[in-house]
C-alpha positions in Angstrom: 137.3 140.4 100.7 136.7 136.8 100.9 138.3 134.5 98.7 137.1 131.1 97.8 138.2 128.2 95.4 135.8 125.9 93.1 136.0 122.4 93.7 134.1 119.4 92.0 134.7 117.1 89.1 136.0 117.9 85.6 132.9 119.1 83.2 130.2 119.9 85.8 130.4 123.6 85.0 132.6 125.3 87.8 134.3 127.8 85.5 130.9 128.2 83.8 129.2 128.7 87.0 131.9 131.4 88.4 131.9 133.2 84.8 127.7 133.7 85.4 128.4 135.2 88.8 131.5 137.4 88.0 130.8 138.4 84.1 134.8 137.5 84.0 136.4 134.5 82.2 138.4 132.5 84.5 140.3 130.1 82.0 143.5 132.7 81.0 144.3 129.9 78.2 143.4 129.9 74.7 143.6 125.7 74.7 141.2 125.9 77.7 138.7 127.8 76.5 139.1 126.1 72.8 138.8 122.6 74.6 136.1 123.6 77.4 138.5 122.1 79.7 140.3 124.3 82.8 144.1 123.3 82.8 145.2 125.9 85.1 144.1 128.0 87.8 141.7 130.9 87.0 141.0 134.1 89.4 138.0 136.2 88.8 136.2 138.4 91.3 132.6 140.1 91.9 130.7 141.7 94.6 128.1 140.7 97.1 126.5 142.6 99.7 128.8 145.4 100.0 132.1 142.7 99.8 134.3 142.0 97.5 134.2 137.9 96.5 137.2 136.4 94.6 137.2 133.0 93.4 140.1 130.6 92.6 138.7 128.5 89.9 140.5 124.7 89.7 140.6 121.8 87.1 138.5 119.3 88.2 140.3 116.7 85.8 142.2 113.8 87.5 145.6 114.6 86.0 145.5 118.2 87.3 144.9 117.3 91.2 148.4 118.6 92.2 147.0 122.3 90.3 143.6 121.7 92.3 145.5 121.4 95.5 147.9 124.5 94.9 144.3 126.3 94.3 142.5 125.0 97.8 145.7 124.9 99.8 145.8 128.5 100.7 141.8 129.2 100.6 139.4 129.0 103.7 136.4 128.3 101.6 135.1 126.7 98.6 132.3 126.6 96.3 131.2 122.8 95.9 130.2 121.8 92.1 128.4 118.4 91.0 125.9 118.4 87.9 122.7 117.2 88.4 122.9 115.4 85.0 126.2 113.3 86.0 126.1 113.6 89.8 128.7 112.3 92.0 132.1 111.6 90.4 135.6 109.9 90.8 137.0 113.8 90.9 134.1 114.9 93.3 135.1 112.0 95.9 138.9 112.9 95.6 138.6 116.8 96.0 136.0 116.3 98.9 138.6 114.0 100.3 141.6 116.6 99.9 139.4 119.3 101.4 138.3 117.3 104.4 142.1 116.2 104.9 142.5 119.9 105.2 139.8 120.7 107.3 138.0 122.9 105.3 135.0 124.2 107.2 133.1 126.7 105.2 130.9 125.8 101.8 128.3 126.3 99.4 126.8 123.1 97.3 125.8 124.3 93.7 124.1 121.9 91.5 124.8 122.5 88.6 122.6 121.9 84.9 119.4 122.0 87.0 118.0 122.5 83.6 119.3 119.6 81.7 118.0 117.1 85.2 116.2 116.9 88.4 119.0 118.7 90.8 116.9 117.2 94.1 118.3 113.6 94.5 122.2 114.7 93.8 121.5 117.6 96.3 120.4 115.3 99.1 123.6 112.9 98.1 125.9 115.2 98.0 125.0 117.2 101.2 124.9 113.8 102.9 128.6 113.3 101.8 129.6 116.8 102.5 128.1 116.3 106.2 130.5 113.2 107.1 133.4 115.6 106.6 134.7 118.6 108.3 132.1 120.8 106.1 129.6 119.7 107.9 126.3 120.9 106.9 126.3 123.5 104.2 123.8 125.9 101.7 123.2 124.3 98.9 121.5 125.9 95.5 120.3 124.5 92.4 121.5 126.7 89.4 122.0 126.8 85.7 124.8 128.6 84.2 123.1 128.8 80.8 119.2 129.9 82.1 120.3 132.0 85.0 117.9 129.8 87.5 119.3 130.0 90.9 122.1 132.4 90.6 120.3 135.2 92.7 119.7 132.8 95.1 123.3 131.2 95.0 125.1 134.8 95.4 122.9 135.3 98.4 124.3 132.1 100.1 128.0 133.2 98.7 127.0 136.2 100.6 125.9 134.7 103.8 129.2 132.3 103.4 131.5 135.3 103.4 129.5 136.6 106.7 129.9 133.5 108.6 134.1 133.4 107.5 136.3 134.4 110.4 138.1 137.3 110.3 142.1 137.2 109.4 144.8 138.3 111.6 146.4 141.2 109.7 149.1 141.6 112.1 150.2 138.5 111.8 153.6 137.3 110.0 153.4 137.0 106.3 153.0 133.4 104.4 152.5 134.2 100.7 152.4 131.0 99.0 152.9 131.8 95.1 150.4 129.8 92.3 151.9 132.2 89.5 154.9 134.2 88.6 155.8 136.0 85.6 157.4 139.2 84.4 155.8 142.3 83.1 158.0 144.6 80.7 158.9 147.8 82.5 158.7 146.1 86.0 160.4 143.0 86.2 158.4 140.0 88.5 155.2 139.6 89.4 153.7 136.9 91.7 150.3 136.0 92.7 149.0 134.1 95.7 146.2 134.3 98.4 147.2 136.6 101.6 146.0 134.6 104.2 147.1 136.5 107.0 149.2 139.4 107.6 149.2 142.7 106.1 151.7 143.8 102.7 153.2 147.0 102.2 154.9 148.8 99.7 158.4 148.6 100.6 158.7 145.4 102.8 161.0 143.3 102.5 160.2 139.4 102.0 162.5 136.8 102.0 162.4 133.3 99.9 161.6 130.0 102.2 165.4 128.9 101.9 166.6 132.3 102.6 168.4 132.6 99.4 166.5 135.8 98.3 165.7 139.0 100.1 163.4 140.9 97.8 161.7 144.6 98.4 157.9 145.0 97.3 157.9 147.2 94.7 154.5 147.6 94.1 150.7 146.2 94.9 147.6 145.1 93.2 144.6 143.2 94.1 141.8 142.8 91.7 143.6 145.0 89.5 143.6 147.8 91.7 147.1 149.6 92.6 147.4 149.6 96.3 149.9 150.7 98.9 148.5 148.0 101.4 146.7 144.8 101.6 145.4 143.3 104.3 144.0 139.7 104.5 142.2 137.5 103.5 142.9 139.0 99.7 144.2 138.0 96.4 147.6 139.8 95.5 149.6 140.5 92.9 153.2 141.5 94.0 155.8 143.5 92.2 159.0 142.2 93.7 162.4 143.3 93.0 165.9 141.8 93.9 168.3 139.3 93.3 166.5 135.8 92.7 163.3 137.3 91.7 163.5 136.0 88.2 163.8 132.4 89.5 160.7 132.6 91.6 157.7 130.3 90.4 154.4 128.3 91.8 155.1 126.4 94.9 157.6 129.1 96.4 156.4 130.9 99.4 157.3 135.0 100.1 158.0 135.1 104.1 158.3 138.1 106.6 162.3 137.8 107.5 163.3 136.2 110.7 160.1 135.3 111.7 159.6 131.5 110.1 162.0 128.2 110.6 162.8 126.4 107.9 161.1 122.7 108.5 162.9 119.9 107.2 161.7 117.2 109.3 158.6 117.4 110.9 156.2 114.9 113.5 152.7 115.2 112.7 149.1 113.4 112.9 147.5 111.7 109.8 143.9 111.4 109.7 142.3 108.8 107.1 144.6 106.1 106.9 146.8 104.1 109.4 150.2 105.5 109.7 151.4 102.2 108.8 149.8 101.6 105.6 151.3 104.7 104.0 154.0 104.3 101.5 157.2 105.0 102.0 157.5 108.0 99.8 154.4 110.3 99.4 154.2 114.0 98.4 153.2 117.0 100.9 150.8 119.4 99.6 150.6 122.5 101.8 149.7 126.0 100.2 150.9 126.0 97.0 153.9 123.6 97.7 154.5 119.8 96.6 157.3 118.4 98.4 158.5 115.0 98.1 158.7 113.2 101.8 159.6 110.1 103.6 157.4 108.7 106.2 158.5 107.0 109.0 155.5 105.7 111.2 155.9 106.6 114.9 152.5 105.5 116.3 148.8 104.2 115.1 148.4 107.8 113.6 151.6 109.9 113.9 154.8 109.6 111.6 157.8 111.3 111.2 158.0 113.2 107.4 161.7 114.4 106.1 160.7 116.6 103.5 162.4 116.7 100.1 163.2 120.7 100.9 162.7 122.9 103.8 159.1 124.5 104.2 158.2 127.3 106.6 155.8 125.0 108.8 154.1 125.9 112.2 152.6 124.0 114.5 148.9 123.4 113.7 149.1 123.8 110.1 146.9 121.6 107.8 148.3 119.6 104.8 147.7 117.0 102.7 149.6 113.7 101.8 148.8 112.3 98.5 150.6 109.3 96.5 151.8 110.5 93.0 149.2 109.0 90.7 146.4 109.4 93.0 145.4 105.4 93.5 145.0 106.0 96.9 142.7 108.6 99.0 144.6 111.8 100.4 145.6 111.8 103.8 145.0 114.7 106.2 148.0 116.1 108.1 148.3 117.5 111.2 151.6 119.6 112.2 152.4 118.6 115.3 156.3 119.5 115.9 158.6 121.4 113.4 161.3 121.0 115.3 161.2 117.3 116.6 164.2 115.3 118.6 166.4 113.4 117.2 165.5 109.6 117.3 169.1 108.1 118.0 168.5 105.1 120.9 166.7 102.1 120.8 163.1 102.5 121.7 163.2 106.2 121.1 160.5 105.9 118.5 158.0 104.1 120.7 158.9 106.9 123.4 158.2 109.6 120.9 155.0 108.3 119.5 153.2 108.5 123.4 154.8 111.9 123.8 152.7 112.7 120.2 149.7 110.6 121.8 149.1 113.8 124.3 149.7 116.3 121.4 146.8 117.9 119.3 148.1 120.3 116.8 147.0 123.2 119.1 149.4 125.8 119.9 150.2 125.3 123.9 153.7 127.5 125.1 153.6 125.8 128.7 153.0 122.4 126.9 155.6 122.9 124.7 158.3 124.7 127.1 157.6 121.4 129.1 159.0 119.3 126.2 161.6 121.7 125.3 162.9 122.9 129.0 164.6 125.8 127.1 163.9 127.6 124.0 164.6 130.9 122.6 161.5 133.4 122.4 162.2 133.7 118.9 162.1 129.9 117.8 158.7 129.6 119.8 156.7 132.4 118.1 158.3 130.7 114.8 156.8 127.5 115.4 153.6 129.5 115.7 153.0 128.6 119.4 153.0 131.9 121.9 155.2 132.7 124.5 153.6 131.6 128.3 155.7 133.9 130.2 159.3 136.4 130.3 162.5 135.1 129.5 164.8 134.3 132.2 167.5 135.4 130.3 168.2 137.5 127.2 165.4 135.6 124.8 165.6 132.5 126.3 162.2 130.7 128.0 162.4 127.9 130.2 160.4 125.5 131.9 159.7 126.4 136.0 160.3 123.0 136.9 163.6 122.7 134.9 164.7 126.3 136.0 164.1 125.3 139.3 166.3 122.1 139.1 168.7 123.7 136.9 169.4 126.2 140.1 169.8 123.4 142.6 172.2 121.7 140.0 174.1 124.6 139.5 174.7 124.9 143.5 175.7 121.6 143.6 178.4 121.7 141.3 179.8 124.7 142.5 179.8 123.4 146.0 181.4 120.2 144.8 184.0 122.5 143.1 184.9 124.5 146.2 185.8 121.2 147.7 187.7 119.9 145.6 189.8 123.0 144.7 189.9 125.0 148.0 192.7 127.4 146.6 190.7 128.3 143.4 187.2 127.5 145.3 185.3 129.6 142.7 183.6 127.5 139.7 184.1 129.6 136.5 181.1 130.6 134.8 181.9 128.5 131.6 182.7 125.8 133.1 179.5 126.0 134.9 177.7 126.2 131.7 179.5 123.4 130.0 178.8 121.0 133.0 175.1 121.9 132.8 174.9 121.5 129.0 173.4 124.9 128.6 173.5 127.3 125.3 174.1 130.4 126.5 176.1 131.7 129.3 173.5 134.1 130.4 171.8 131.4 131.5 174.2 130.8 134.0 174.2 134.0 135.1 170.3 134.6 135.6 170.3 130.9 137.4 173.4 132.5 139.9 171.5 135.8 140.2 167.9 133.6 141.3 170.0 130.8 143.8 170.6 132.1 147.2 172.9 129.8 147.7 175.5 131.3 145.3 177.1 134.4 144.8 179.5 135.4 141.6 182.6 137.5 141.4 184.7 138.3 138.8 183.5 135.2 136.4 183.3 132.6 138.7 180.6 131.3 141.0 181.2 130.6 145.1 179.3 129.1 147.5 177.3 131.9 149.6 178.3 130.7 152.7 181.9 130.2 151.9 182.4 134.1 151.8 185.8 133.3 153.9 186.8 130.5 152.3 188.9 128.2 154.7 192.9 127.9 153.6 194.5 124.8 153.4 196.8 124.7 156.6 200.3 125.2 154.8 198.4 128.0 152.9 197.0 129.4 156.6 200.4 129.0 158.3 202.7 131.0 155.4 200.1 134.0 155.6 200.4 134.2 159.4 204.1 134.2 159.3 203.3 137.4 156.3 201.3 138.8 159.0 204.2 138.9 161.5 206.6 140.6 158.6 203.6 143.1 157.8 203.2 144.0 161.5 206.1 145.5 161.6 206.4 147.5 158.2 202.8 147.4 156.9 203.1 148.9 154.0 206.7 147.0 152.7 204.9 144.3 150.8 206.8 140.7 150.9 209.6 140.5 147.7 209.1 137.9 145.4 211.6 135.8 146.8 209.8 135.5 150.6 206.7 134.8 149.1 208.4 131.7 147.3 210.2 130.8 150.8 206.8 130.8 152.7 205.5 128.7 149.3 202.7 130.9 148.4 202.5 130.7 144.8 200.1 132.8 142.7 197.2 130.0 143.4 198.0 130.4 147.2 197.9 133.9 146.8 194.7 134.4 145.5 193.0 131.5 147.5 194.0 133.8 150.3 192.8 137.4 148.7 189.4 135.3 148.5 189.8 134.2 152.1 189.8 137.7 152.7 193.3 136.9 154.8 195.2 139.3 152.5 194.8 142.1 150.3 195.9 142.1 146.3 197.0 145.3 145.3 198.8 143.9 142.1 200.0 141.1 140.6 202.7 140.2 143.4 201.9 142.8 145.5 200.0 142.1 148.7 199.5 143.9 152.0 197.3 142.9 154.8 193.3 143.2 155.1 192.7 147.3 155.5 196.3 148.2 154.7 194.5 150.4 152.1 192.2 152.4 154.8 195.6 152.9 156.7 197.5 154.4 154.0 194.7 156.8 153.3 195.0 157.9 156.8 198.5 158.4 156.5 198.3 160.5 153.2 195.6 162.8 154.9 198.5 164.0 157.3 200.3 165.5 154.5 200.3 168.6 152.8 197.8 168.5 149.8 198.5 167.8 147.4 201.7 165.4 147.6 204.0 163.7 145.2 204.9 160.2 144.8 208.1 160.7 147.0 206.1 162.5 149.8 203.7 159.7 149.7 206.5 156.7 149.7 208.3 158.4 152.7 205.0 158.7 154.9 204.3 155.2 154.3 207.9 153.9 154.9 207.9 151.8 151.5 209.4 151.3 148.2 208.6 152.3 144.7 207.7 148.9 143.6 204.7 149.4 146.3 204.1 153.0 146.5 203.6 153.2 142.3 200.3 150.2 142.4 199.2 150.7 145.9 198.7 154.8 144.5 196.6 153.8 142.0 194.8 151.0 144.2 193.9 153.9 146.3 192.4 155.7 143.7 190.6 153.5 142.3 189.0 152.6 146.3 187.9 156.4 145.8 190.5 157.5 148.7 192.7 159.3 146.6 192.6 161.3 143.0 195.2 162.9 140.8 195.4 166.6 140.7 198.5 166.2 137.5 200.6 164.1 136.1 203.2 164.8 139.6 200.6 164.6 142.3 197.7 163.7 144.3 195.3 164.5 146.7 193.3 162.9 149.3 189.4 163.1 148.6 187.1 163.6 151.7 183.8 161.2 152.4 182.0 164.0 150.3 184.5 163.3 147.3 186.6 166.5 148.0 190.3 166.7 148.7 191.1 167.8 152.0 193.6 170.7 152.2 193.3 171.0 148.6 194.4 174.4 147.0 191.9 176.9 145.8 193.8 176.8 142.0 196.3 174.2 141.7 198.8 174.7 139.1 198.3 173.6 135.8 200.4 170.4 134.2 203.5 171.0 132.9 203.2 168.5 129.1 207.2 168.1 129.5 206.7 166.8 133.0 207.8 163.4 133.4 204.9 160.4 134.2 205.3 157.8 136.5 
């Protein structure tokens, strides 16, 4: 299916023409038919060259330009109508300015009422005007809806136009701008719109732009036919169900969940008028929505728009700025940035204007990463920008130059911390995140893994060349004294009093353990490095399995040390439990040396230690 909108001045025969082409009545309201004046949007269709062509018939009266904008906003092509007996008129010009502002590039010109006047002068004038806009050179046909003259030629021109329209992306995220909403007895709320991209299916979940309603698609129709799925481009009627469905109306939008950003501030490029000449308050028209906005000029043709309500905008979207009342020619808008930076400092506006001058509204992932440095992949896609590469951590994308700079800065911060805190040389990961102003700890982990100057251990970052950090002289002297004590009794860890006497508090012990000068078995229990392997060698000389008491005597130590030491040996793979009272040593292959072939079952009444 292809979808076109009509455009042109009031009473130039738009509705009569599509009625003659389709055999259907576009004016839905009795008042419209009585007055012969289109007041609202009409929807009709026909078959041409094996394809279906649907028309959104728009009103041409100056009082209904906002309704006209709702009709043409989501539609990629137009049937532009000018009457031979009246020629170019004010709403002809305004409608053309709107189409140009939206960047519409596909059209057919129909010169109606050719039975009442010579169509050629009007055709030549209209073609010249259209050629100066985004529409460019278009096919044209002189027709009469009364006599039928030229209708076959018009059908052929429309068929040719339909064949030239670009194929839509049927896999795109849904953004369905609503042009009607009504209630059907027994079915509930039904909304209609032009599906410009994506595919709708029965059972789909859709959300409103503000996220206030999550709705389920209960049924689908396209051109009055029941469907289980409808792909773009198409006119669709969607039966939706869920809380808030009865509040839907024209100008709202239904979206694929979790794939769109709600934009309340956007930086845009203005065409048609200098940004500085725009009124401060105008109306932004996009899709079927009409939202008041505040304009802040930035550069000659760039501005910041603050929207009165959030809309699902993406980079490259085309829209129209129009002053209520229509006293000024509508301006075109190209969305450049849907997540612009704050302009809080003096000179920030001028700097931003210079940055916007280099942006053309075409989605560019590399350029966007250079500007943002770090951005979640989901946010980039929601802006309408393809990802230029894979995430560096989790969902985070990073500009290559910024990522390299972050690696160096992180290494410098770790070095500074190690020099300033010799007893605690490791910089906590969370502290590193705060110092670098990063939004996620996963980024710090990824930076450390990519930086050869760093190593990570137990939530801290250390200089890679500080595998054995140097100890302050007092701590080194205290450790030397402990070495002399433990040389005589290697498994009798010093008591708390002895540690206090030597000035070894928890920080000093942690620093000594990090430096490899001591082996920390448990809180307050330290031995010499290698004591675990020496203890395992002693225990292998015992009959297997052995008890805690047997191990304590063999190691010549106390229960205070033996209990955590055996648990430490378990975690290192030197020993393993047989039951609640006994352990055995493990060989290099993981089998216990001298183990019993059938060790006795544990007595459930046996005490634990």
